[in-house]
N, C-alpha and C positions, 0 to 999 in steps of 0.2 A: 674299525673292527676288533682289537683287544679294549677299545673303549667298553666297547658294546657289552664284553664278556666278562671286564671288567669293574669296567666303574672305576678306569681308574688310563693317566695315560701311558707310555710306553719308556715316556723321557720327564723323569719330572728332576721339581730343585725351588729351592728356592726365591730364582729370580727369570725372566727373561736369558739373563747373559747362562746360567747356570744350565736351565734347562737347553738350549743350544748346543751349551759346548760336551753334553751329554749325547748331541742329537749325532751332533760331529764324529761323534766318538762310536755313535752305532754299536754303542750298548744297550740291550735291556735284559730281562728277567722277566721268569715265571714263579720266581720266591714267594709272593705275597698268598693268603690261606685261600686264598678269592678263586688262584689259580688251579687250586686240589682236584673241584666237582667239575673242571674245562677238561673234552677230554685230548688227545695226546693228537690226534686231525685234527682237531683244529688250534691245534697249539704250531702245529707244521703248515697248516696255509699261514697261520701269522709271523711264523717266523721265515716264509718265501718271502713276502709282501713289506717288511722291514727292511731285506737281506738289503747290506748296506749302498753295495755295489748295484749304481742302477741295469747298468745288462744282467746279473744275476737275475734280477726281483723278478717277480711272475707278471708276467700280462695281465691284464682285464680278463681277458677274454679265457685264457688259461686259469687264473684263479677258479672263474666262474664250474667248470669242467673238476675242478679238484675233488678228493671223495668225501673231505665234510656238505659240498657246500648238498654231493649230492646223495647221500646223508642226512640230512635237514631236511633234503626235496622228497625221498624217499626213491628219488631215484629220476624224479620225473622232471623236468623242465620244459616247463608252458612259455611259447612261441610268446605269444600275447604277453608275456609278466619282463621277456628279456630283453633285454637291451640294445640295442646295434651298436656294434665298437667300430664301425667301419672309419 
């Protein structure tokens, strides 16, 4: 979602080792000028998805209920368009 909204990855670097180091630190930001037009709701969802501790990270089913999805879908989720998470 981070890449879809900004066109860039949350963890950037000159090479794989630098990228992996940033992933391990879990540090990312929304400082790029591209984020000025992205809603706070979208940023909130991304923060929940990129939470460093897996046990604290939002689950897919919960993410689909996030206010950003509700707003984008006009409050409607079509059963045939959803994916079973069982």
